[in-house]
N, C-alpha and C positions, 0 to 999 in steps of 0.2 A: 683408547679403551683399556689398554694394559695399565696405563697410569691410574685410571679410575679404580681398577681392581686392586692395585697395590695400596692406594689411598684408603679404600674400603677395608682391606685386610688390616692395615695399620690402625684404623679407627676401631675396628672390632677388637683387636688385641688390646688396645688402650682401654676400652670399656671393661673387658674382662679383668685386666690388671687393676684398674681402679676399684672394681667390685671386691676383688680379693683383698686389696690393700685396706679398703674400708672395713671389711669383715675382721681383719687382724687387728686394726687399730681400735675398733669398737670393743673387742674383748680384752685388749690390753688396757684401755682407758678405764673400763669398768671392772677390771680384775675378775672376769667371769671364767670359771673353770667348767668346761662342758661336761655334762654327765650323760653317758651313753646308756640307753635302756632298750632291752628286748621285752616286748609285751606278748604274753601268752594267755589266750582265752578262746574258748570254743564258740563264742557268740560274736559274729562279725560286728554288730552294732556296739557291743561293749569295747571291742578292740578299737574301733573308730573313735569312740568317745574318749577313751584313755589316751589315744594318740593325740587327739585334738587338745586335751588338757595339757599334755606335756609340751607339745610343739609351740603352744602359745606362750610358754615361759621360755625366755631366751637362753637359759643355761642348760636346757635339755635337748638331746637329739635322740630320736627313735631309730635305732639301728635296724630293727625288724619287728614285724607283727606276725604271730603264728597262732595256730589253732589248737596245739596240744604240746605236752611236755617234751615229747621226742623231737619235734621240730624246733622247740626252744633250745634244746641241747645242741642241735646242729647249728643254730644261729649263734650260740655262744662260741662254738669252735671257729666260726668265720669272723665274728665281730669283736669277740672278747669284751663284752659290755661291762660297765661298772655295776649295773644292777639288772636283775630280771624281775619284772612285775608280772606275777603269775596268779591265775585263778587256782583255787584249791581243787575244784572238781572238773577234770577234763578227760577225754578219751585217750587211749594208748598209754599215756603216762600222766598221772595226776600231779598236783602241785607238790605233794610230799615226796613222791618218787623223784621228781625233778630237783627238789631241794637237796636230797641225798646225793644225787649224781653231780650237781653243780659244786657242792662243797668238796666232793672227792676229786673232781677233775679240774675245776677252775676255782680254787679257794679264794682268790682275790675278788671274785664276783659276788656281790651281795644279792639276796633274794627277799622280796616283799610279797607275802601272800595276801590275796583278796578273796573274800567269801561273800556270796550272795546272802547267805544266812549264817552270820558269825556264831560260833559255838565255843563255849568255854573249853570243851575237850580238845577242839582243834587248836585253839590258841596255846594251850598247855603243850600240846604235841609239837607245834611249830617252834615254840621257845626251846623245848628240850632238844630238838633236832638242829638248832642253830640258825633259824631264820632271822633276818634282820628286823622283821615286823610282821604283823597280822592285822588287817583292817577290813571293815565292811566295804563292799563295793559302793555303798551309798555316800561315801565321804566326798566332800567338795574339793575343788581344785587346790585351794590353799592348804588343806590338811594333807592331801596326797603329795603335793610337791614338797611340802615341809617335811613329811615323813621320809621321802626319798633322800632329801638333802641330809637329814639326820643320820640315816642308815649308811650313806656314803661317807660319813665322818666317823664310821665305826661305832655308832651308837645304835640304840634299839628304839623301836616305835610299835608298841602293842596297844590294841584297842582298849583293853581293860584299864590301862594306865592313863588314858586321855579322854575317856567318855564316861559320863556319870551313869548313863543307862546301862544296866547290867546285860550281858549277853545271855541269850537263852541257853538253858541246858537241854540237850536233845531229848533225854529221857527223864522221867520223874524218879524220885528216890525209890519208890516202890517198884517201878519198872526195872530199875537197876538190880534190885534184890531178886526179882524173878529171873532176870537175865543171868545173874550169877549162878542160880540154880540150874538154868539151861546149860551154862558152860560146864557145870559139873556132871552133866548127863543125867540129871534127875528127872524122873517122871513128874508130870504136873501135879499128881496127887501128893507126891512127896514134898514138892515145893510148897503146896498149900499147907501141908501139915507143919513144915518147918517154920513158915512165916505166920502161921496162925490165922490164915484167911481162907475163904471159901474157894472151892475148885473153880467155880464160874468166874471169880475175880481173877484167878491166875490165868484162865483162858483169855479173858478180856485183855489183861496186861500183855500176854504173849502176842495177841493179834496186833496190839498197838506197837509193840516192839518191832515186829516184822514190817509194819507199814512205815514207821519212822526211819528204820534203817534200810528201807528198800530191799529187803531180803525175802527170798521165797520160802525159806525154812529156817529152823533153829540153828543149824550148822553155819549157814551164811550170816545169820544175825550175829552170832558169837564172833565170827571172823571179822565182820565189819566193826563190831564194838572194840575189838583189840586194835584195829587200824586207827580208830578215832581216839583211842586212849580212854574210852569209857571203862573198859576192863584192862587190867594190867596183869602181866604174867607173874 
């Protein structure tokens, strides 16, 4: 009985050794450098989909999947990934706040932002803050993995440079004009006078601005506009 156990243990150790040896040989033969990624998105199905995309490509390993920016920052402390693949809009800490923290604390870690509804203003802000890239969540596997490879080579990958379809601007030009008046603290009558349009038109634009920026009042709308880069100080 003891002899059988020893033989079984030797066989088990041999299998493990062969598996490890094969893994090392595979990556040496094909010259594959593994890219470690942390995925941050508050939707479980999106996280699962992104993880499946990456793990099906042999050069990627998913170190962690998390639901917000704060958890992603903790994962960076533990795993020190090559790249963080982050949703733009998340609770607790959004993608832009995460980008700022990662660049300050883990400068060798790259960050690629994904947006459900890509916006010009967000892409400009992402570029200015030093993101490696900004893409719509709708991209296919080849585009996503290619973008990650490029970013990990210290290059950039932004949607406006690789897609013919222009990204939507969140606000119309006239809505931005009205928003600027709101930012100056002007009454709607004064905004209408300055822009040469009717008061009812200003009220309509103001309602649209609040809805598009998910703001309950003008103060929050202006603050959100500065966050998105629609308005600049």
